[in-house]
LOZA-253033 format. One record per residue (C-alpha): x, y, z; residue in one letter. Coordinates in steps of 0.2 Angstrom, whole numbers, padded with zeros to 4 digits, always signed. Example, Ala and Ser with C-alpha at 12.3 -4.5 7.8 and 13.67 -1.06 7.14 Angstrom:
// residues 2
+0062-0022+0039A;+0068-0005+0036S;
// end
This chain:
// residues 106
+0437+0192+0018M;+0447+0208+0016G;+0453+0220+0030L;+0449+0239+0028D;+0465+0250+0025A;+0466+0256+0043E;+0467+0238+0050A;+0479+0231+0037Q;+0496+0226+0041F;+0507+0240+0033H;+0524+0235+0025V;+0537+0247+0019L;+0548+0239+0005A;+0564+0247+0001V;+0574+0241-0014D;+0584+0250-0028D;+0579+0235-0040S;+0562+0238-0048I;+0560+0219-0051I;+0563+0215-0032D;+0551+0229-0027R;+0537+0224-0038K;+0540+0205-0033L;+0539+0210-0014I;+0524+0221-0018E;+0514+0208-0028T;+0517+0194-0016L;+0512+0204+0000L;+0497+0212-0009K;+0491+0195-0014S;+0490+0191+0005S;+0480+0207+0009S;+0495+0217+0016Y;+0495+0236+0013H;+0512+0239+0004V;+0522+0255+0001T;+0537+0252-0010A;+0551+0265-0012V;+0568+0264-0021D;+0580+0272-0009S;+0584+0274+0010G;+0581+0293+0008S;+0564+0290+0001K;+0560+0278+0015A;+0565+0291+0028L;+0555+0304+0019E;+0540+0292+0018F;+0541+0289+0037L;+0543+0307+0041G;+0560+0305+0048L;+0571+0317+0037H;+0583+0326+0049E;+0580+0342+0040E;+0561+0342+0042E;+0553+0349+0057E;+0538+0341+0066E;+0531+0331+0052V;+0518+0317+0055E;+0526+0300+0056Q;+0518+0286+0046R;+0516+0270+0055D;+0522+0254+0047V;+0522+0237+0055N;+0537+0230+0045L;+0551+0236+0035I;+0559+0225+0022I;+0575+0233+0014T;+0589+0227+0003D;+0606+0228+0010Y;+0616+0235-0004C;+0609+0251-0011M;+0617+0266-0018P;+0618+0281-0007G;+0613+0272+0009M;+0614+0254+0014T;+0599+0245+0022G;+0609+0244+0038Y;+0612+0263+0038D;+0593+0265+0034L;+0588+0254+0049L;+0601+0263+0060R;+0594+0280+0055K;+0576+0274+0058I;+0581+0268+0076K;+0590+0284+0080M;+0577+0296+0073L;+0561+0287+0077A;+0550+0293+0091R;+0539+0278+0092W;+0544+0262+0102G;+0542+0246+0092R;+0548+0242+0075R;+0551+0225+0066I;+0566+0227+0054L;+0571+0214+0041F;+0585+0215+0029E;+0587+0206+0012T;+0602+0205+0000S;+0604+0197-0017S;+0622+0198-0016V;+0635+0192-0004I;+0647+0207-0005R;+0641+0225-0005C;+0653+0238-0013E;+0650+0257-0011Q;+0654+0267-0026A;
// end
């Protein structure tokens, strides 16, 4: 028994690794979740309608954000901090993953 697109739990997966993004997407879609996968923090902010430069754009609603911690340009922590700072909605569930113990910025 499938849910229609409006009633589905929406997950935003953010990871610079194509392999990890596809794995998360495959696992969650097989459980009937609606999944949007992007490869960077800036693309996640753009998808959510939270770019600082943009004026009055419609914000997309997601129920869960799964993000890698170590990504070029913007770490998962920085992404979640920006979402919390820029978001106009109240509740969000945020979860971070990392396949490495140490994150070095280039």
